C-alpha positions as CSV (number, residue, x, y, z in Angstrom):
1,M,22.8,-20.6,30.7
2,I,24.3,-20.3,27.3
3,S,22.6,-23.6,26.2
4,D,19.3,-22.3,27.3
5,Q,19.7,-19.1,25.3
6,I,20.7,-21.1,22.2
7,T,17.7,-23.3,22.7
8,T,15.4,-20.3,23.0
9,V,16.9,-18.7,19.8
10,G,16.6,-22.0,18.0
11,R,13.0,-22.4,19.0
12,R,12.2,-18.9,17.9
13,V,13.9,-19.4,14.5
14,R,12.0,-22.6,14.0
15,C,8.7,-20.9,14.8
16,D,9.5,-18.1,12.3
17,V,10.4,-20.6,9.6
18,E,7.2,-22.6,10.2
19,G,5.2,-19.4,10.1
20,F,6.8,-18.3,6.8
21,G,6.0,-21.7,5.4
22,R,2.3,-21.5,6.5
23,F,2.1,-18.0,5.0
24,T,3.6,-19.2,1.7
25,E,1.1,-22.1,1.6
26,F,-1.7,-19.6,2.3
27,C,-0.5,-17.4,-0.6
28,L,-0.4,-20.3,-3.0
29,A,-3.9,-21.4,-2.0
30,T,-5.1,-17.9,-2.6
31,A,-3.5,-17.8,-6.0
32,R,-4.9,-21.1,-7.0
33,W,-8.5,-20.2,-6.0
34,T,-8.1,-16.8,-7.8
35,V,-7.2,-18.5,-11.0
36,Q,-9.8,-21.2,-10.8
37,G,-12.7,-18.8,-9.9
38,A,-11.8,-16.0,-12.3
39,G,-14.8,-14.4,-14.1
40,G,-17.5,-16.2,-12.2
41,Y,-20.7,-14.3,-11.4
42,G,-20.6,-15.5,-7.8
43,R,-17.1,-14.1,-7.5
44,M,-18.3,-10.7,-8.6
45,K,-21.1,-10.7,-6.0
46,L,-18.5,-11.2,-3.4
47,L,-16.0,-8.8,-4.9
48,I,-18.1,-5.7,-5.4
49,P,-18.9,-5.2,-1.7
50,Q,-15.3,-5.5,-0.9
51,L,-14.3,-3.0,-3.5
52,Y,-16.8,-0.5,-1.9
53,Q,-15.4,-1.2,1.6
54,V,-11.7,-1.0,0.6
55,G,-11.9,1.7,-2.0
56,T,-14.9,4.0,-1.9
57,K,-15.1,4.4,1.8
58,S,-11.3,5.1,2.0
59,I,-11.3,7.9,-0.5
60,P,-11.9,10.8,2.0
61,V,-9.1,9.9,4.3
62,V,-6.6,9.2,1.5
63,A,-7.5,12.4,-0.3
64,L,-7.3,14.5,2.9
65,V,-3.9,13.1,3.8
66,G,-2.6,13.5,0.3
67,A,-3.7,17.1,0.0
68,F,-2.1,18.2,3.3
69,V,1.1,16.3,2.6
70,G,1.5,18.1,-0.7
71,A,0.7,21.4,1.0
72,V,3.2,20.8,3.8
73,L,6.0,20.0,1.2
74,G,5.2,23.3,-0.5
75,V,5.4,25.2,2.8
76,E,8.7,23.6,4.0
77,M,10.6,23.7,0.6
78,F,9.6,27.1,-0.8
79,S,12.1,29.1,1.3
80,Q,15.0,26.9,0.2
81,F,14.2,27.1,-3.5
82,E,13.4,30.9,-3.2
83,A,16.8,31.5,-1.7
84,I,18.5,30.2,-4.9
85,G,16.0,31.7,-7.2
86,Q,14.4,28.4,-8.4
87,E,11.0,28.6,-6.8
88,T,9.3,28.0,-10.2
89,R,11.0,24.6,-10.3
90,L,9.6,23.6,-6.9
91,G,6.7,21.8,-8.5
92,G,9.0,19.3,-10.2
93,V,10.5,18.2,-6.9
94,I,7.2,18.0,-5.0
95,H,5.3,16.2,-7.8
96,I,7.9,13.5,-8.4
97,S,8.2,12.9,-4.7
98,V,4.4,12.5,-4.4
99,V,4.0,10.4,-7.5
100,K,7.0,8.0,-7.0
101,Q,7.2,7.7,-3.2
102,I,4.8,9.6,-0.9
103,G,1.6,8.9,-2.8
104,P,1.9,5.1,-3.0
105,V,3.3,4.7,0.5
106,L,0.8,7.0,2.2
107,A,-2.2,5.4,0.4
108,A,-0.9,1.9,1.3
109,V,-0.3,2.8,4.9
110,M,-3.8,4.3,5.2
111,I,-5.4,1.2,3.7
112,A,-3.3,-1.0,6.0
113,G,-4.5,0.9,9.0
114,R,-8.1,1.4,8.0
115,V,-8.8,-1.8,6.0
116,G,-6.1,-4.3,7.0
117,G,-6.9,-4.2,10.7
118,A,-10.7,-4.5,10.0
119,V,-10.2,-7.5,7.7
120,S,-8.0,-9.3,10.3
121,A,-10.6,-8.6,13.0
122,E,-13.5,-9.7,10.9
123,L,-11.9,-13.0,9.8
124,G,-10.4,-13.5,13.3
125,S,-13.9,-13.2,14.8
126,M,-15.2,-15.8,12.3
127,R,-12.3,-18.1,13.3
128,V,-13.0,-17.7,17.0
129,T,-16.8,-18.3,16.5
130,E,-16.0,-21.4,14.3
131,Q,-17.6,-20.0,11.2
132,L,-14.6,-20.9,9.2
133,D,-14.9,-24.5,10.3
134,A,-18.6,-24.4,9.4
135,L,-17.7,-23.4,5.9
136,R,-15.3,-26.3,5.6
137,V,-17.9,-28.7,6.9
138,M,-20.4,-27.5,4.2
139,G,-17.7,-28.3,1.6
140,S,-16.8,-24.7,0.9
141,D,-13.3,-23.5,1.0
142,P,-13.1,-20.3,3.2
143,I,-10.1,-19.0,1.2
144,R,-12.1,-19.0,-1.9
145,H,-15.1,-17.2,-0.5
146,L,-13.5,-14.9,2.1
147,V,-9.9,-14.4,1.2
148,V,-9.8,-14.1,-2.5
149,P,-12.4,-11.2,-2.8
150,R,-10.6,-9.2,-0.1
151,V,-7.2,-9.7,-1.6
152,L,-8.5,-8.8,-5.1
153,A,-10.2,-5.7,-3.7
154,C,-6.9,-4.5,-2.1
155,L,-5.0,-5.3,-5.3
156,I,-7.4,-3.3,-7.4
157,M,-8.3,-0.4,-5.1
158,V,-4.9,0.5,-3.7
159,P,-3.6,1.8,-7.1
160,V,-6.9,3.7,-7.6
161,L,-6.5,5.3,-4.2
162,T,-2.9,6.1,-5.0
163,V,-4.1,8.1,-8.0
164,F,-6.4,10.0,-5.7
165,S,-3.6,10.6,-3.3
166,D,-1.3,11.8,-6.1
167,L,-3.8,14.2,-7.5
168,L,-4.7,15.7,-4.2
169,G,-1.0,16.0,-3.2
170,I,-0.3,17.8,-6.5
171,A,-3.3,20.1,-6.0
172,G,-2.3,20.8,-2.4
173,S,1.2,21.8,-3.4
174,W,-0.1,24.0,-6.3
175,L,-2.5,25.7,-3.9
176,V,0.3,26.6,-1.5
177,V,3.1,27.4,-3.9
178,V,1.1,29.2,-6.7
179,Q,-1.9,30.6,-4.9
180,G,-0.2,31.2,-1.5
181,F,3.3,32.2,-2.4
182,G,2.6,33.8,-5.8
183,V,4.8,31.6,-8.0
184,D,3.9,31.9,-11.7
185,S,1.5,29.1,-12.5
186,Q,2.6,28.6,-16.1
187,E,6.2,28.2,-15.1
188,Y,5.3,26.0,-12.2
189,W,3.5,23.5,-14.5
190,K,6.0,23.8,-17.3
191,F,8.9,22.6,-15.1
192,S,6.7,20.0,-13.5
193,S,5.9,18.4,-16.8
194,Q,9.5,18.4,-17.8
195,F,10.7,16.8,-14.6
196,V,7.9,14.2,-14.0
197,S,7.9,11.5,-16.7
198,N,5.4,8.7,-17.5
199,W,8.0,6.3,-16.0
200,D,7.7,8.0,-12.7
201,V,3.9,7.6,-12.7
202,F,4.3,4.0,-13.8
203,T,6.8,3.4,-10.9
204,G,4.3,4.7,-8.4
205,L,1.5,2.5,-9.7
206,V,3.7,-0.6,-9.8
207,K,4.5,0.0,-6.1
208,S,0.8,0.4,-5.2
209,V,-0.1,-2.9,-6.8
210,V,2.6,-4.7,-4.8
211,F,1.5,-2.9,-1.6
212,G,-2.1,-3.8,-2.2
213,L,-1.3,-7.4,-2.7
214,G,0.8,-7.5,0.4
215,I,-1.8,-5.8,2.6
216,G,-4.5,-8.2,1.5
217,L,-2.5,-11.3,2.0
218,I,-1.1,-10.3,5.4
219,S,-4.4,-9.1,6.8
220,C,-6.3,-12.2,5.7
221,Y,-3.5,-14.5,7.0
222,K,-3.5,-12.9,10.4
223,G,-7.2,-13.2,10.6
224,F,-7.2,-16.8,9.7
225,N,-4.5,-17.6,12.2
226,C,-5.4,-15.4,15.2
227,G,-5.4,-16.6,18.8
228,T,-8.4,-17.5,20.8
229,G,-10.8,-15.0,22.4
230,A,-11.1,-11.3,22.1
231,S,-7.5,-10.7,22.9
232,G,-6.4,-12.9,20.0
233,V,-8.6,-11.0,17.6
234,G,-7.3,-7.7,18.8
235,R,-3.7,-8.9,18.6
236,A,-4.3,-10.1,15.0
237,A,-5.6,-6.7,14.0
238,T,-2.6,-4.9,15.5
239,D,-0.1,-7.4,14.1
240,S,-1.7,-7.0,10.7
241,F,-1.1,-3.3,10.6
242,V,2.4,-3.4,12.1
243,I,3.6,-6.2,9.7
244,S,1.9,-4.5,6.7
245,F,3.6,-1.2,7.5
246,I,7.0,-2.8,7.9
247,A,6.5,-4.8,4.7
248,I,5.5,-1.6,2.8
249,I,8.7,0.3,3.9
250,I,11.0,-2.6,3.1
251,V,9.4,-3.5,-0.2
252,N,9.4,0.2,-1.2
253,F,13.2,0.3,-0.9
254,F,13.7,-2.7,-3.1
255,L,11.1,-1.6,-5.7
256,A,12.7,1.8,-5.8
257,K,16.1,0.3,-6.5
258,F,14.7,-2.2,-9.1
259,M,12.6,0.4,-11.0
260,N,15.5,2.9,-11.1
261,D,17.8,0.1,-12.5
262,M,15.1,-0.9,-15.1
263,H,14.9,2.8,-16.2
264,I,18.6,2.9,-16.8
265,V,18.5,-0.4,-18.7
266,I,15.6,0.7,-20.9
267,F,16.2,4.4,-21.4
268,G,19.7,4.9,-20.3
269,H,20.9,7.6,-17.7
270,N,18.5,10.5,-17.4
271,T,20.4,13.7,-16.5
272,L,17.3,15.9,-16.2
273,N,16.8,17.2,-12.7
274,A,14.7,19.8,-10.9
275,I,17.3,22.6,-11.2
276,G,17.8,22.1,-14.9
């Protein structure tokens, strides 16, 4: 009984290690084709449609979510700040939360759900119908023509969408706190500008770049290695979103710690906070 359990665990660990090795090989192949094909006109013809699919068509949902998240933060936090007479400083807390954490994470999660699953399903369908094998027979590497444009589109557009999410989140909080609760607008923006630094904006954009790269690689890998039949394609799309979401949450923690440490190394300890 115990030996069977050990065998099962060992088999699972071996499969996980093999899967990680295949994913690493997939990432290295993607990086190689990205460098070799950089700047080509054919690459741009493949990239531009993906930029539209990943970025332009995702703007409404990302903007809507960002705006309402900022508004909800304003509604939930106003009473606590008003109780201590610091409601004018509420913008600093909301804005730094949106710029450093909520904006990049929400934008990435939306892209993982809307785009990542679709990419996995699309590439998985091509694998099931043997279109990937047809490309290889014709002497064309599918990673070069299918994976690289999608990964680059995620890498480029997730930071852009993060900016949209940040701006709408800030606008939503301003609308609730200033227009809804009557906080002085000049004081609201003054304390926000004092509390949110360029480093905070840079931190959010660095996170979004890493998130976009991870979403592109994971979704394409799942599509290239999906199971057979419609169930395999559906499972690949689901796994793509779930794994991307878990990766975003875990990577966000380590990036937050790393960027905070880098800030201390470069600028020293910053004692400024939302209360003063």
